[in-house]
N, C-alpha and C positions, 0 to 999 in steps of 0.2 A: 143712583142709589150705587152709595161712598159705601165701600168695604172699611169694616170700623178697626183698623193696629191692636199687633198685637205681642207682648214684651218676650224671646224668650228667654227662662228663666237661667240658661246656658248660657249661651254668648252676650243675653241681654241688649238682644237686636232690636227692634220693629219692624216687625213684618205684616202686612194683611192678615188677615183671618181664613184663608182662604186651604184647602184642600195642595194648591203647590208650597206651601210652606210648611205645611205641620198637621197631621195626624188626625186621623178622627177620635173624639176619648166614648168610652166605652158609657156615655151614659146624656140623657137629655135634659133640654134646662124645662122650666116648667109648661116655654111657651111651644118647647117642641122640636128646636132647633138645637142641634148636637155641640157639643162643648169640643173645641180643640186642646189637644194636649199642651201641658206648659211649656213643651219643650221645641223646637223647631225642630223638621226635621234631619237637617244636616248636623245639628248638636246629637240629638237619638241614633247617628251612625255612628258618632264617633266615640260615644262609649258604650253605645254596645260595642262594639271594638276594640275598648280598653278594657271592658270584660272576659270576651275571649282570651287576651291575652295576658289576663292572670293564670299564674304556671296549676294552678289547681283547676282550674277552670277547665283548659287547654286538655290538661292530666281529664278531669271526667268525661266529655268530648270523645279526644279517644280513645280510650276505652268504649264507650259508646259507638263509635264507630268500629271500633272490631266488633263487641257483639253481633250488630248488627250485619258484619261482612260473613260471621260465620254463622250466623241463623239462618239468615238466607241471601244464597253466592249468587242471588240475582241484583240485588243491589249492586256489588263490586262492578260487575260487567253494564249498568248502566251508568253506573258512576264513571265508567273508565272510557266509555262509547262516548259520552259529557264530554269528557276530560279532551278527545283526540277530536272532534269538533270544534272548541270551543279556539282548542290552541293549536293546531294545522289545521283544521277547514276537513276534514277528514270525516267522513262517512261511514258508518260502522257498512254497509256494504261497495265502497271504495275498500276500508280493508280488507273484508274478505274477500275483496278479488285478486289485490296485493298477493294474499297469501294463499292464496288456492293457485297464481303463477309464478312464484315461487314454490309447488309444489311443496307449500307447507315446511317449509325447510327456512331455516338462517340461509343468508343471502351470502354472507362472507364462507362460513366455514359446511355450510350443507350440509347441518347436525338436524334431522327432524327435530320440530319442535312444535310441543300443543297449540291450538290458537289463542287460549288465553292466556299463553306466559311469553309471548312472541313483544320482541320491541317495538316502537315506533322510532327508527333511525333518521332527524334530519339536524337541519342545519341549525345554527346557536344562535345567528344573526338574525338570518332569515323567515326563520321557521317552517322553512321547504322541508317537506317528508321525500325523504331517500326511497329506504328501505326497510324493508321488516328483516329487525338481527335475534340474535339469542342473547340473552342478559350481559356474556362475556361480551362477547364479539364490540356490544353498542359500550358495553364500557370503555376497551378497548379503541374504538377509533374515539372517543368524550377523549382520550387522556392525548392521541395522537393530535387530535384536532387543536386542542392542548396546545399541547409543549412538541410541535414535528421534526424539532431540533434535535429530540431525545432520541429516535430511528436510530438514528446508525450507533452513536453512544450505549445502544441495549443492545442493539445484534451484534457489536464488536465483540461485547460483556460478554457475552453468551457464546457467541466463537470462540474466544479465551479457554471459557470453563466448559470446556466440553469435556464429560465424560467419555 
């Protein structure tokens, strides 16, 4: 049985009319076969991405996220967990174990930090997790990592202008 070819209305290329290339439409033909959408999956993806990048849509989405986070704080925790898992390969249990091992404190300044506020420090080249830090120390480490040659001049400057 030969599959019919369908032309994408976006890229104007012909593809087999299958679920591999096209999304199902929302209605069936009279003979009971589902119609496929006019655009291929790739073109739909490109169009959706462009739409989401429009300033008014971006602003609307950010406003919606802020409202969701305020109304349902557990969503923020779920999003953070998913981010930690996909970006660093760190499960919530592993992160909690790190937090407990550090006694709920920043690894550098030893200041106690709530679990929800602590940052996961990582190598920006390899994405390998190092330790859990407070916002201030994490930012400082990031600056030093990018420009290590500035550490000594900054220390000299502070020593020179000591009060």
